[in-house]
N, C-alpha and C positions, 0 to 999 in steps of 0.2 A: 450482884448477889453474892453474899459471903457463904462460906461453908456452914456457918452457924445457922443460916436460914433454912437449911435442908433438913427434912425429917430424918431422925436417927435410923429408923428401920428401913429406909428406902435405899435401894442399890445405887451405886454410882454409875454415871454415864462415862465410862472409862476410856480415855485416850492414852497413848503412850508418849512419854517424854524421853528424849535421847541425849547422849552426852554432848552433842553439838548444839543443843537448844531447840531442835525441831520437835514438833508434836504431830502425831498422826492418829487418825481414826479411820477404820478400826485399828486397834493396837497390833503391832508386829514385834518380833524379836529383835530385828535390826532396822534402823532408821533408813530413810530414803538415800542418804549419803554414806551408808555403811556404818554409822555410829551405833554404839552399844546402847541398849535400853537401860535407863537409869531410874525411871519412876513412872508415875501415872499423873494424869490431869483429869479432874472431874469436870466434864463439859457442862454440868448443871450450873456451874459458876459463871458461865458466859452467855451473852445474848448471841443470837445468830440472825442472819438476813437470808431471806428466801432468794435463791438464785434463779430457780425455775420450779414449776410444779405441774402436775397433771392429775387427772381423775380417771381411774380405771373403773370401767363398768363390767368387765369380765375378770373376776378375781378368782384366785385359787380356792379350793374348798376350805371353809371355815373363816375366810377373810371377809370382812364387811364389804357390802356392795351398795353403792359405789364407794371407792376407797381413794381418797385424795392423798397424794404423796408429794413431798418437796425435797429438793436438794438445798441444804442450808449451809452457809459458810459462817463459821463462828468468828466473832470479833474478839480476838485474843488481846492480851495486854499490849500497851504501847511499845514496850521494849521487845516484843516478839517480832522477829524478822524472818522467820522460816516460811515454808510453803503454806498455802491456805489450808485450814482445817475444815473439812466438809463432811457432812453426813447425809444419807438418804433416809427418810422416815415418813411415817404417816402423820397427817395433821390431826390434832386432837379433836374430840367431839365437843360440841357445845354443852354447857353445863345446865341447860334447861330441860334435860331429859328427852329431847326430841330424837337423839341418836344421830343427828346431822353434824357434819364437821364444820369447823370455822371456815369462813372464806379467807383466802390468802391471795396475795398478788406479789409479783416480783418486787423485791426491795423491802417487803414487810419485815419488821423485827419480830422474832419469835424466841421462845424459851423452851428447853426440853422439859417435859413432864413425864413422870413415871406412869406406866399403864400395866396393870397386873395381867391383862390378857390382850395381846395384839391380834390374836385369832382364836377361834374356838378349839379347845383341846379335843383331840380324838377325831377331828374332821378329816384329817389326812390319812395317808396309807401307812405311815410309820407309827410305831408304838408311842402313845402319849408320854410315857415315862422317859423316853429317849430324847425328848426335846424340851426346850424352854419356850414358854408361852408369853413371858413378860418382856418388857422393853421400854423404850421411850418414844413418845410422840412430840410433835411441836405445836405449841399454843401461841397464838399472836399476843403481843404485848400491847 
């Protein structure tokens, strides 16, 4: 998927790139080998594979129940030889309006998709204005 395929108003799924060529998510100031951060990588441009997943039936306030989560490893470019780039995230909901999440299994290919609300604003004990409610979920390809 190229950067031109992404909606202009959608936030990036930002990972950090370091002087030694490694990439990490979430981004950090210094790389795993002590290298200086030199840029960012938009993980929306890469497919991922489900390493493992689980469904939580006892979720925090404001988080959908049940909530399927997956650890995803991104398929970086062929020339990338750094450590695996992985992220933990929710599985996207089906597009049929049922509110159910897609089924996933270990090894399934997924893509990150933007979600305006990962949980219900105001359901927690912190002030809603002090938090971000959006983020990315994973949708099977």
